[in-house]
N, C-alpha and C positions, 0 to 999 in steps of 0.2 A: 383803208387802202382801196384805191380805185381798181376797177377790173381792167387795167391796162395790159397790153401784151408784154410779157416779161422780156421779150427780145429787145425791147427798147431800154431795159434797165440792167440786165445781167452783164457783168464784165465777161467777155468771151474767154473760154478756156484756152490755155496754150495750145497752139495748133500742132505742136510736136506730138506725133503718135495718134492724132485724131483725124477722122474724116470730116468733111465740111458740114454735112447736114446736122442741125441741132434742134430737134423739136423742143418745145417749152411748155411748162405747166406752172401756173401761178399758185401761190399759197392763198388760202382763204383769208379774208381780213380778220384781224384780231381786235382792231379798234372799233369796227362795226360788224360783229360776227354775223354770218348768215344763219338762218334757221335751217337746221339739219335734222333729218330723220334719224332716230337711233339706229346705229349699225350693229347687227348681231355680232357678238364676240363669244365664241364657244368656251365653256369651262375647259381649262387645260387638262389634258389626259396624260397621265404619267406613262413614259415609255421605258426609260432606264436611267441609271446613274453610272458615273465612272469617276475615278480619282487620278490626280497627277501626283507622282512621288517627288521627293526632294531633287531628283535628277530630271524632273519634268517628264517622266515616262508615264504614258497612259496605262492604267490598270483597271480591269473590270471588277472593282470592288469599292467598298466605302471606307477605305483606310484613311481618307482625308476628311471624313465627316466629323463635325464637332458639335458639342452640346452647349446650349446657352446656359450661362450662370451670371448672376448679378456681379458687376464689377465692383471692386473696393471703392469706397467713397474717396473722392479726391485723387484718383489714380493719375499718375504721371504718364502722359501719352508720348513723352520723349524717351521714356525708359527703353533701353535696348537698341537705341538708334545705331550705335556704332557696330552692332552685331547683325544688322539687317542684311539678309541675303536677297538682293534684288535681281529678279530675272531680267535679262537684257531686253530692251525694246526690239520689236520685230514686226514684220507684216502680219496683219490679222488673218492668218490662214484659217480655213474651215476644215482642215484635214481630220482633226479629231472628231468633229461633229459628223463628218461623212462616215467615219468608221462606226460611230455610234448608231447612225441611221441605218447603215448596212446591217449591223447586228440586230437592230430592232425589227427590221423587215424580215430577217430570217426567223426571229422569235415569234412574230405576230402574223406571218403569212403574207407578206408583200406590201400591205398598206398602199394601195393604188390611190391616185387622185391628189397627191401632195403637190401644191402649187408653189410653195416657197420653202427653202431651207436656209436658215440663217442663225447666227448668234443673236442672243437676246439684245446685246448692246446696239447692234445695227438697227433692229426693228424699233427700239426705243428712240434712236436718233431720227428715224424716218417719221414716226408718229408725232414727235414733239417739234419737228422742223418749223412749223408755222410760228412758233413762239421763240425761235432762236433769233437773237438780235445781233450777235457779234461774229461768231466763227462759222465760216462755210466749211464744207467737207465734200469729199468725193467718194463715190461708191462704184465698185466694179460689179458687173452683172453678167451672168451667163445663163443660157436657156438650153436645157437638154431634156429630151423626152417629156416636154410639157411642164417642166419644173424650173422655176427661177432660183438661181443660186446667188447669194449676196456675199461680197467681201469688201470691207472698208478699205479704200485705197490709201496707202501711205508711201510717199516717195522716199528715196534714200535720205534726202535733206530733212524731211519731217521726222524720220526715225532718229537721225542724229540729234535733231533739236529736242525731241522728247527724251532722249537718253541723257542729254546734257542740261537737265533742269538747273535753274539757279538754286542756291542753298535754301531760300525761303520756300519755293515750290516743293523742293524735295522734302523738307521738314514737314510741311503741311500734308503732303501725301502720306508720309510715314504715320502721322497721327491717326489716320483712319485704320491702318493696319494694326497699330498698337492697340487701338480700341477693340478690334476683333480679338486680339490675344487676351486682353483683360476680361473679355465677355464670354470666352469659350473654354471648354474643357474636353478632355478625352472621355470623361465619364459624366453621365447625367446627374444634375443636381449636386455636383461636388466640385468646387474650385480646385484647380491644380495646386500641388505643393511640390515644386521641383527643387532639387538641390541647388544651393547657392543663388536662388532667385526669390523675389518677394512672393509671399503667399497670394495666390490668385492669378499670377502671371501664367498665361497658357502656353508659353514657349516663345522662343525668339522668332522673329518674323522671317519667313522664307516664302517669297511670292511665287516660287516654283510649285508649291503645294496648293492644290485646289480640289474642291469637291463640286462636281458638275451634274446638273439634272437636264434631261432631255424630255420635252413634252410635245404633244400634238395638240393643236388648237385650230381655230378657224376665225378669220376676220372677213365678214361679209361672205363672198363666194370663194375665198381663198383659204384652202386648207394649208396649214403651216406646220413645219417641224422646227422647233426653236430650242437651242441649248444655251445654258448659262450657269455661272457659278452661284451656288447657294452658300451663305456664310455659316449657317448652323441650324439646328432644330431645337425646339423647346424641350422635348423629351422623347424617349423611345417608346413607341406605342405599337402594340401587336393587335391582331384581329382585324375587324372591319373598320376601325377608326383610322383617321388620317394623321400623318405626321405634321407637327406644327412647325413649318419652315419659318425661318426668321432672317430678315435682312438687317444688317448693321450699318449705321451711318453716323458721321460726326458733323457738327456744325458749331460755329461760334455762338456763345451764349447770347440770347436776345436781350438787348438793353434799351431799345427804343423802337419807335414805329418803323423807322427805316430798316432796322435790322429784322424786324418782324416781316416786313414786305419782302425782303431778300430771301428769308427762309421760306416763306410761302411760295415764292417763285421756284425754289429748289425742289419743292414737294412734287412738282410735275414730273421731273425725272425720277424721283424716288418712287412715285406712284406706278409709272409704267414699267420700271425695272422689276418691280415685284408683281404687278398685275399680270404681266406676260407669262411668268412661270407659275402663277398660282400661289405666290407667297403671301400669306394672310397678315403677317405682322412685320412692322418696321420699327426697330428700336434705335433711337437717336441719342447719341451722347453729346451734350452741350459742353463746350470747353472754353477756357480763357485763351487769349492770343498766345501765351507761352506754352499752352498745351496741358493745362491741368483740368481734369474732368470736374465739372460743377454739378450737373444734374443729368439724369437719364429719363427719357420719356418714351413710352410705347404708343404706337399709332396702329390702328387697324387700316389695312390698305384700302378696303372698300369705302372707308369713311373719309379719306383725304379730300375728294372733290367737294364734299359738304363743308369742310373747314375753310375753303377759300371762296365758296360761292357767294356772289353778291358784293365782293370786295373790289376796290379799284385794282385793275390789272389782273383780275382773276382768270385762271385758265379753265378750259372746258374740255374734259376728256372726250365728249361726243364729237367736238370739232376735230380732234386729233384722229379719232377712229374713222370719221367720214373722210378726212384727208387721206388717211392711209389706204382706204379702199379705193379711192379715186386714183391715187398715185399708182397702186399696183395694177389697176385696170388699164390705165394710160400706158404705163411702161410695157405691159404685156402686148398691148395693141401695137405700139411702135415696133417692138421686136418682131412680132408676127408679120408685119408689113415689110420687113427687111429680108432680102433673099438669104436663105440659110447658108451658113458656111461653117465647116468644122473649126472649133476652137475660137469662135467669134466672141469678143468681149465688148460690152457696152460700158461707157463711163457716164455716170450720172453726177452732175454737180448740184449741190444744195447751196443756194445763195441766200444768206440771211435777209429776211424781210422782203424777199422777192419771189423765189420759186426754184424750179429745177430745170436744168437743160440736159438733154440726152444726146450722146454722140457714140458712133461706132469707132473703136480703136483700129488703126491700121496695123500693119505688120510690126512696125517699130514699137508702137504702143503695147501690143500684145507681148512682145519680147521683154519689154520693161516690166510688165506684170509678172511674167514667168520668172524673171530675175535669175536666169541661168539654172533653174531647178527643173526636175523631171516632171513637167506639167504640160497640160493642154489648156492654154489660158491660165486661170488661177486654180483650176481643178487638178488634183494629182493625177498622173497618168493612169495609175491603177484603177481609179474610180471612173475615169473617162472610158477606159477600155471595157470595164465591167458593165457600165451603162449602155455602151454601144452594142455589146453582145446581148444585153437584156432587151434592147429595142428590137433587135433582129428576132429574138426568140418569142417576143410577145406580140409581134406584128405591128409595131409602131403605134401603141396605144397612147393617145393624147392625155396629158394631165398626170403622168406618173404611171408606171407599169407594175403589174403584179409580179412579173418575173418568175412565177412558178418556183419559188425557193423551197428547198427542203428544210423542214423544221429541224432545229438542233436537238440533241439529246437533252432530256430533262435536267441533267446535271449541269449543262451549260447555261440553261435558263436560271437555275438556282444560283450559279456563280455570279450572274449579273444582277440578281435581285438587289434592290436598293438598300433594304434594311432587313437583317435576318429576322425571320418570324413574321414579317409584315406581308399581308395579302393585298395591300392597296393597289388599285388600278388607276385611281384618279386622285388629283390634288383636291384640297378643300373646296367645297361648293360655294356658289355665290358670286361667280365671276362674270355673269352676263349683266351688262349695264342696262 
């Protein structure tokens, strides 16, 4: 890809809700990749966990944590489809992550200097954007007390479209959830044996229920707080050892070279989803088109780049990390050059094969983001007011403020500990490329 100005190529955003000025940043070429220096990525440091209940209520415990077990041979991934409880599609709010970060700051004494707060899925999409060939997407950004906050933008039309998947898409989506059920148990090393259900079935799928981890890490100069769902752990470990987190994925069985190339392309997303949270193992269930499990294979996250290196169309994590750091630096620079305004929201459009454009939302655009909810931009009002007060009390410290929070009682810290008896502070080592 030539180093042309992206403004010549990107289709303009709809002007509804947008101001006119749109700075641009092009993706690095993947056909003729530039030489990039390794970008430091800090080993993710554990902060806390939380669970969502069947009513999708956030609770500060590990009630939704599951243990990995080997699935039965030939498991049917369509089993239980008619009993699937699917959480309705909605805007990708970061409210729960903000609650978790607020709690973590109270536990650990403020944590100043955080540059980015985001869900893991958004950071994955940012880092892998240079390799995205088809689908563009939009990101909402706010900047408060020196910290960038990210929320993937979804219009009402997009939400409706995602909710009304065609039967084939819906079935294939369910296969992944069913694989998780066949592979997890409420007890370590013991498959579930539930009344009136096949042996090994972990329970009917309810996508309201999730177990989430929140970590602190650093990409280049940007300290980040990232949250995301973790599917299960290998075993329950106490003492100084780390928990073996596991990510579960499904894919069509590989039958020829074309299928192998498609799978290796998917590994880029698999890699960063696990890499960002410090998940060391990815277990893939290969299936037939009708949804019968054929084989199961375990991959070490840190070894995935070597599996594709040197092959046609291979992806390079260093290119992604270099792009990520450049994007964050550019975005922050654009925002800092804009006259500050309370509740200001920026819209970043990621155009496949081209690059990103950045615009400031006008009043109409901000109201669309707020969607009639009690918010300032996309941040919940309670968080906005708390951060505004924090800024006043801390003297407007750039890059995140200490806030002089009072530490909670030890019992509150124990309540939010990720696994009873575990003294872990960090996820498994080995995450610096």
